[in-house]
C-alpha positions as CSV (number, residue, x, y, z in Angstrom):
1,M,9.8,83.1,-243.6
2,D,6.4,83.8,-245.3
3,T,5.1,86.6,-247.4
4,I,1.6,87.7,-246.4
5,N,-0.7,89.4,-248.8
6,L,-2.4,92.1,-246.7
7,Q,-5.3,92.6,-249.1
8,Q,-6.6,89.0,-248.7
9,Y,-4.9,87.4,-245.8
10,A,-4.0,90.1,-243.3
11,H,-5.3,88.0,-240.4
12,L,-2.5,85.5,-241.0
13,A,0.1,88.2,-240.1
14,L,-1.3,88.7,-236.6
15,D,1.1,87.7,-233.8
16,R,3.9,87.0,-236.1
17,K,7.3,88.9,-236.2
18,L,8.2,91.2,-239.1
19,A,11.1,89.8,-241.1
20,R,12.4,93.2,-242.2
21,D,11.7,96.9,-242.0
22,V,8.7,98.2,-244.0
23,L,9.1,101.5,-245.7
24,S,6.7,104.0,-247.3
25,D,7.1,105.1,-250.9
26,S,9.0,108.2,-249.6
27,G,11.4,106.0,-247.6
28,F,9.9,106.6,-244.2
29,T,10.2,103.6,-241.8
30,L,6.6,102.4,-241.0
31,L,7.5,99.3,-239.0
32,R,10.8,97.8,-237.9
33,E,12.1,94.3,-238.3
34,G,11.2,92.1,-235.3
35,M,8.0,93.9,-234.4
36,V,5.0,91.7,-233.5
37,I,2.1,92.4,-235.9
38,T,-1.1,93.8,-234.4
39,P,-4.4,95.0,-235.9
40,N,-3.2,98.6,-235.6
41,H,0.0,97.8,-237.6
42,I,-2.2,96.3,-240.3
43,R,-4.4,99.3,-240.4
44,L,-1.3,101.5,-240.7
45,L,0.2,99.4,-243.5
46,K,-3.1,99.4,-245.5
47,S,-3.4,103.2,-245.1
48,Y,0.0,103.4,-247.0
49,D,-1.2,100.9,-249.6
50,I,1.4,98.3,-248.5
51,E,0.3,95.1,-250.4
52,S,2.4,92.5,-248.6
53,I,4.9,91.9,-245.8
54,P,7.5,89.3,-244.9
55,V,7.0,87.6,-241.5
56,Y,8.5,84.9,-239.4
57,G,6.7,82.3,-237.3
58,H,4.3,82.9,-234.5
59,T,5.3,84.4,-231.2
60,S,5.2,82.3,-228.0
61,F,1.8,81.1,-227.0
62,L,1.8,83.3,-223.9
63,E,2.3,86.4,-226.1
64,Q,-0.5,85.2,-228.3
65,L,-2.8,84.7,-225.4
66,D,-2.1,88.2,-224.1
67,A,-2.8,89.7,-227.5
68,K,-6.0,87.8,-228.2
69,V,-7.8,88.2,-224.8
70,K,-9.9,91.3,-224.4
71,E,-8.9,93.9,-221.8
72,Q,-11.7,93.0,-219.3
73,H,-10.3,89.5,-219.1
74,K,-6.7,90.3,-218.6
75,P,-6.8,88.9,-215.0
76,F,-7.3,85.5,-216.8
77,V,-4.0,86.0,-218.7
78,S,-2.2,86.9,-215.5
79,A,-3.6,83.9,-213.7
80,Y,-2.7,81.7,-216.7
81,R,0.9,82.9,-216.8
82,D,1.3,82.4,-213.1
83,S,-0.1,78.8,-213.3
84,F,2.1,78.1,-216.3
85,N,5.3,79.2,-214.6
86,R,4.4,77.3,-211.4
87,M,3.7,74.2,-213.4
88,K,6.9,74.6,-215.3
89,T,8.8,74.7,-212.0
90,L,6.8,71.8,-210.6
91,F,7.3,69.5,-213.6
92,A,11.0,70.4,-213.9
93,N,11.7,69.5,-210.2
94,T,9.5,66.4,-210.0
95,D,11.6,63.3,-209.6
96,E,11.5,59.9,-207.9
97,S,11.5,61.6,-204.5
98,G,8.3,63.3,-205.1
99,V,6.5,66.5,-206.2
100,P,7.7,69.9,-204.7
101,D,5.7,73.1,-204.3
102,L,2.4,71.3,-205.0
103,D,0.2,73.4,-202.7
104,Q,1.3,76.8,-204.2
105,T,0.7,75.4,-207.7
106,L,-2.8,74.2,-206.9
107,D,-3.7,77.5,-205.2
108,S,-2.6,79.4,-208.3
109,F,-4.6,77.1,-210.5
110,E,-7.7,77.6,-208.4
111,T,-7.5,81.3,-209.3
112,L,-7.2,80.5,-212.9
113,V,-10.3,78.2,-212.8
114,T,-12.3,81.0,-211.2
115,E,-11.2,83.5,-213.9
116,S,-11.9,81.0,-216.8
117,L,-15.5,80.4,-215.7
118,K,-16.3,84.1,-215.8
119,S,-16.5,84.0,-219.6
120,Y,-16.8,80.9,-221.8
121,S,-15.3,82.8,-224.7
122,L,-11.9,82.3,-223.1
123,F,-12.1,78.6,-223.9
124,E,-12.3,79.6,-227.6
125,V,-9.2,81.7,-227.3
126,L,-7.2,78.7,-225.9
127,Q,-8.1,76.8,-229.1
128,Q,-6.7,79.6,-231.3
129,L,-3.1,79.3,-229.9
130,E,-0.6,78.3,-232.5
131,G,2.6,76.3,-232.1
132,H,3.6,73.5,-229.8
133,D,6.0,75.2,-227.3
134,G,5.4,74.1,-223.8
135,Y,2.9,71.5,-225.0
136,L,2.7,69.2,-221.9
137,L,2.3,72.2,-219.5
138,R,-0.3,73.8,-221.7
139,H,-2.1,70.5,-222.2
140,S,-2.2,69.9,-218.4
141,I,-3.6,73.4,-217.8
142,H,-6.2,73.2,-220.6
143,V,-7.4,69.7,-219.5
144,G,-7.8,71.1,-216.0
145,L,-9.8,74.0,-217.2
146,L,-12.0,71.9,-219.5
147,V,-12.7,69.4,-216.7
148,S,-13.7,72.3,-214.4
149,L,-16.0,73.5,-217.2
150,M,-17.6,70.0,-217.5
151,A,-18.1,69.8,-213.7
152,K,-19.9,73.1,-213.9
153,L,-22.1,71.9,-216.8
154,M,-22.9,68.7,-214.9
155,K,-24.0,70.9,-211.9
156,K,-21.3,69.7,-209.5
157,P,-21.1,71.7,-206.2
158,D,-18.9,74.8,-206.5
159,D,-16.3,73.5,-204.1
160,E,-16.0,70.3,-206.2
161,I,-15.6,72.2,-209.5
162,V,-12.1,73.4,-208.6
163,E,-11.2,69.9,-207.3
164,Y,-12.2,68.4,-210.6
165,G,-10.0,71.0,-212.3
166,K,-7.0,70.1,-210.1
167,A,-7.5,66.5,-211.1
168,G,-7.2,67.5,-214.7
169,L,-4.2,69.7,-214.1
170,L,-2.2,66.8,-212.6
171,H,-3.5,63.9,-214.7
172,D,-0.3,63.7,-216.8
173,I,2.3,64.3,-214.1
174,G,3.7,60.8,-214.7
175,M,4.8,62.0,-218.2
176,T,7.5,64.1,-216.5
177,R,9.4,60.8,-215.9
178,M,9.4,59.8,-219.5
179,P,12.7,60.1,-221.4
180,D,12.8,63.1,-223.7
181,S,13.6,60.8,-226.6
182,V,10.2,59.2,-226.1
183,F,8.1,62.2,-225.2
184,H,9.4,64.4,-228.1
185,K,9.6,61.6,-230.7
186,S,7.8,62.7,-233.9
187,G,7.7,59.2,-235.5
188,T,6.0,56.0,-234.5
189,L,7.0,54.7,-231.0
190,T,8.6,51.3,-230.8
191,E,6.9,48.5,-228.7
192,D,9.3,49.2,-225.8
193,E,8.7,53.0,-226.0
194,W,5.0,52.5,-226.0
195,A,5.3,50.3,-223.0
196,Q,7.1,53.1,-221.2
197,V,4.3,55.6,-222.1
198,R,1.6,53.2,-220.8
199,E,3.2,53.3,-217.4
200,H,2.8,57.1,-216.9
201,P,-0.6,56.8,-215.1
202,Q,0.9,54.5,-212.5
203,I,4.0,56.7,-212.2
204,G,1.8,59.7,-211.7
205,Y,-0.2,57.9,-209.0
206,D,2.9,56.9,-207.2
207,L,4.3,60.5,-207.2
208,L,1.0,61.9,-205.8
209,K,-0.3,59.2,-203.4
210,D,1.6,60.5,-200.3
211,K,1.3,64.2,-201.1
212,G,-2.1,64.7,-199.4
213,V,-4.1,65.1,-202.6
214,S,-7.8,64.0,-202.8
215,Q,-8.9,60.5,-203.9
216,L,-10.5,62.4,-206.9
217,V,-7.0,63.5,-208.1
218,L,-5.5,60.1,-207.5
219,D,-8.4,58.4,-209.5
220,A,-7.9,60.8,-212.3
221,T,-4.2,60.2,-212.5
222,L,-4.4,56.5,-212.4
223,Y,-7.5,55.9,-214.7
224,H,-7.6,58.6,-217.3
225,H,-6.6,56.3,-220.1
226,E,-9.3,53.8,-219.4
227,R,-12.1,53.6,-221.9
228,M,-15.8,52.8,-221.5
229,D,-15.5,49.7,-223.7
230,G,-12.6,48.3,-221.8
231,S,-10.0,49.0,-224.5
232,G,-7.9,51.4,-222.4
233,Y,-5.1,51.0,-220.0
234,L,-3.8,50.4,-217.3
235,K,-6.4,47.9,-216.0
236,G,-8.9,47.6,-218.9
237,L,-11.8,48.9,-216.8
238,K,-15.3,49.2,-218.4
239,G,-18.3,51.5,-218.0
240,D,-19.2,52.2,-214.4
241,E,-15.9,50.7,-213.2
242,I,-14.2,53.8,-214.3
243,P,-14.4,56.8,-211.9
244,E,-16.5,59.6,-213.3
245,V,-13.6,62.1,-213.0
246,A,-11.4,59.8,-215.1
247,A,-14.1,59.6,-217.7
248,M,-14.3,63.4,-217.8
249,I,-10.6,63.7,-218.1
250,A,-10.4,61.1,-220.9
251,L,-12.8,63.3,-222.9
252,A,-11.0,66.6,-222.2
253,D,-7.6,64.9,-222.8
254,V,-8.6,63.8,-226.3
255,F,-10.3,67.1,-227.2
256,D,-7.3,69.3,-226.2
257,A,-4.8,66.9,-227.8
258,V,-6.5,66.9,-231.2
259,S,-7.2,70.6,-231.2
260,S,-3.6,71.6,-230.3
261,D,-0.5,71.8,-232.5
262,R,1.9,68.9,-231.7
263,V,5.5,68.3,-232.8
264,H,4.3,65.6,-235.3
265,R,1.1,67.2,-236.6
266,S,-1.0,70.4,-236.9
267,K,-4.1,70.9,-234.8
268,M,-7.6,70.0,-236.0
269,A,-10.2,72.7,-236.3
270,P,-12.3,72.8,-233.1
271,M,-15.4,71.6,-235.0
272,E,-13.5,68.6,-236.3
273,A,-12.2,68.0,-232.8
274,L,-15.9,67.9,-231.6
275,K,-16.7,65.4,-234.2
276,T,-13.8,63.2,-233.1
277,I,-15.2,63.3,-229.5
278,N,-18.7,62.5,-230.8
279,D,-17.4,59.6,-232.9
280,D,-15.6,58.1,-229.9
281,I,-18.7,58.4,-227.8
282,Y,-20.7,56.4,-230.3
283,R,-17.9,53.9,-230.7
284,G,-18.3,53.3,-227.0
285,K,-14.9,54.8,-226.1
286,L,-15.9,57.9,-224.2
287,S,-18.7,58.6,-221.7
288,I,-22.1,59.5,-223.2
289,R,-23.1,61.5,-220.1
290,C,-20.0,63.7,-220.0
291,G,-19.6,63.9,-223.7
292,L,-23.0,65.0,-224.8
293,A,-23.2,67.7,-222.1
294,F,-19.8,69.0,-223.4
295,I,-20.7,68.9,-227.1
296,Q,-24.1,70.6,-226.5
297,H,-22.3,73.4,-224.6
298,M,-19.6,73.9,-227.2
299,T,-22.0,74.0,-230.2
300,S,-24.0,76.6,-228.3
301,T,-20.7,78.6,-227.6
302,Y,-19.6,78.4,-231.3
303,T,-23.0,79.8,-232.5
304,G,-22.3,83.4,-233.5
305,T,-18.6,82.8,-233.9
306,T,-16.6,84.1,-236.9
307,V,-14.6,81.3,-238.6
308,Y,-12.0,80.9,-241.3
309,L,-13.0,78.8,-244.3
310,S,-10.6,76.6,-246.3
311,D,-11.1,78.8,-249.4
312,G,-9.8,81.9,-247.6
313,R,-13.1,83.5,-246.8
314,F,-14.7,84.3,-243.4
315,A,-18.1,83.2,-242.3
316,Q,-20.2,83.4,-239.1
317,I,-21.9,80.4,-237.6
318,V,-25.6,81.1,-237.2
319,R,-26.8,77.6,-236.2
320,Y,-24.8,74.7,-235.0
321,Q,-26.4,71.6,-233.6
322,A,-25.0,68.6,-231.8
323,S,-27.0,66.3,-234.1
324,D,-25.3,67.6,-237.2
325,L,-21.7,68.5,-236.3
326,E,-20.4,68.5,-239.8
327,N,-23.0,70.9,-241.2
328,P,-23.4,74.2,-239.4
329,M,-25.5,76.9,-240.9
330,I,-23.3,79.9,-241.7
331,S,-23.7,83.4,-242.9
332,L,-21.4,84.1,-245.8
333,E,-21.2,87.3,-247.9
334,G,-24.7,88.3,-246.9
335,K,-26.3,84.8,-247.5
336,V,-27.2,82.1,-245.0
337,V,-26.1,78.6,-246.3
338,Q,-25.4,75.2,-245.0
339,L,-21.7,74.3,-245.0
340,K,-22.3,71.1,-247.0
341,D,-23.6,73.2,-249.9
342,L,-20.1,74.7,-250.3
343,K,-18.5,71.8,-252.2
344,G,-15.0,71.1,-251.0
345,V,-15.1,73.9,-248.4
346,S,-14.5,73.3,-244.7
347,I,-14.1,75.3,-241.5
348,I,-10.4,75.4,-240.6
349,D,-10.3,77.5,-237.4
350,I,-12.1,80.0,-235.2
351,A,-11.2,83.7,-235.9
352,D,-10.2,85.7,-232.9
353,N,-12.2,88.8,-231.9
354,R,-9.6,91.1,-233.4
355,V,-10.1,89.6,-236.9
356,H,-13.9,90.1,-236.4
357,E,-13.3,93.8,-235.8
358,M,-11.0,94.1,-238.8
359,Q,-13.7,92.5,-241.0
360,K,-16.3,95.0,-239.9
361,E,-13.9,97.8,-240.8
362,S,-13.1,96.5,-244.3
């Protein structure tokens, strides 16, 4: 349980459950224990001069998603929920004999891809989700959406964009055959456990090869852990030996993994995740062509975004260049400054649109 100071850190209470009833000075119950905190609740509490409230951890990521997405994009939330539930069933029932209900799952995901590409701001929302519940399912969906975005940025034909997304969706299906003791382990894997994990691309390929999926999907599943310098696995392929779709998924895989909460660590800020991608490109690990197009797009998307700073303040990004990922220009308390000029201060996360509205009211 945490106690949140509403005067300074009200945004940290959003999407968390109230730990006990909140009463007015006259004894009137304002909010009841167990309620999920919304901006309207915070407005109510501030109007009664409530200084702090006790809260539990975040709600499920699906509840967070529904709360964060604007009304005009609710079809995206419905499509995401449907894809998640179908993937949950698919992964739970996948065994040595094969993959059931694949066509229905892919059809559902096609709808989600279409909705996601209607507004690039939805990709920011996905990066704001807290917690690690349903990680493998979320990761698979997010990689699929990111790869479909990359395909669009790289001007692939419309009919191929969805196919690239499906390749991303299924890339980690081999992980369903990993023992729970390995997949959920929070410590360092043993040599034998790591050897098991390294087999998941081949396992995934074997599960899908007779299911009528495209060669694009099969290549993605088998080769997504290859690296441009030959340091990856299974086959140690280099450069142009790696299918383009696998290179795209390698990048999306890393970006989503480091910008998501995991059992063993908290997520990176999206800007820090972009720097990780950029560093891997210049170390020769990830594709320059795929990576630079993605980074250029994301820096453009983040421009104008409200962010949390590590000192508790909010700022707005006014200029963010791919050539200087660690030093965006920000608007802070009426002044435009470079982040590097704020000694010891960093961007820790993107603020959702509800926080931006709350800031304008205060």
